[in-house]
C-alpha positions, 0 to 999 in steps of 0.5 A: 332404861327398862321403860325404853326397852319395853316401849321398843318391844311393844313397838316391834310387836305392833309392827310385826302384827301389822306386817303379817296382816293380823287384826283384832276386829270382831268380824265374821270368819268368812269376811276375814278370810276374804279380806286377807285373800284380797290383801294378798292379791293386792301384794301380788299385783292384783288379779285379772277379771275372771282369773284366779291367779295374779297377773304378771307385769311384762318387763321386757320393754324395760330391758336394755337391748344390745346388737348381736356380735358379728359372726366369724370374729371381730377384727382387732381394734387399734388402741386409742391414741392419747390426745393430752400428754402429761408425761413431762408434768408427771416426771417433774412431779415425780422428781420433786417427790423423790427430792423430798424423800431424799431429805427424810432421814427417820421413820417409824420402825423396830429395833431389838432390845438386846441388853439393859443393865449397869455392867459395861463389860457385859454390854460390850461382850454381848455387842461383839457376839451379836455383830459377829452373827449379824454383821449387816445390822447396826448396833446402838449402845446408849448410856443413861446413868446408870443404865446401858442399853444395847439395841440392834438394827433398823427394821421397817417391819416387825417381820424383818425384826423377828427374823433377825431376832430368831438368828440371835435368840440362843444368845439373848433369850430375853431380847425384845422387839421395841417400836422406835424411830429408826434411821433410814439407810441411804 
């Protein structure tokens, strides 16, 4: 592992030396400065004879040209009329999708876990008080021996479930939001 890291580090150092143009040759100081000057001139695109600055390449011939806009504003153009109408085909497909969606009865969503315990009377009293506060939400009381579970609502998003939980938070300080398969209301 460390040998790979060291090899990678050495490779990076060699590449940075190559990129900056530094060499370790033993030539004259004047020769090395002339060589670096010619390399920098090559990077800029070469020099014209007799000039000390790099020549710029004329790129105007490669730029696209567009006709000028007419003066005084253009007349509005009529919208294009479609030639291939797909209205009946699209409506047929949408009807089939709607029919399939009517058959879906369940979805992934959230419920409020209001009570988990072994006392039926406590679960029923809590259910009645919750139904009084949230009459539009459906409640689910299940019994798996020896435990009763009371869950409230069918919420598609966590935000909806949290707003309902906030309404009954003073009754149920320990209530939780649980992810569950919910019934889709029809």
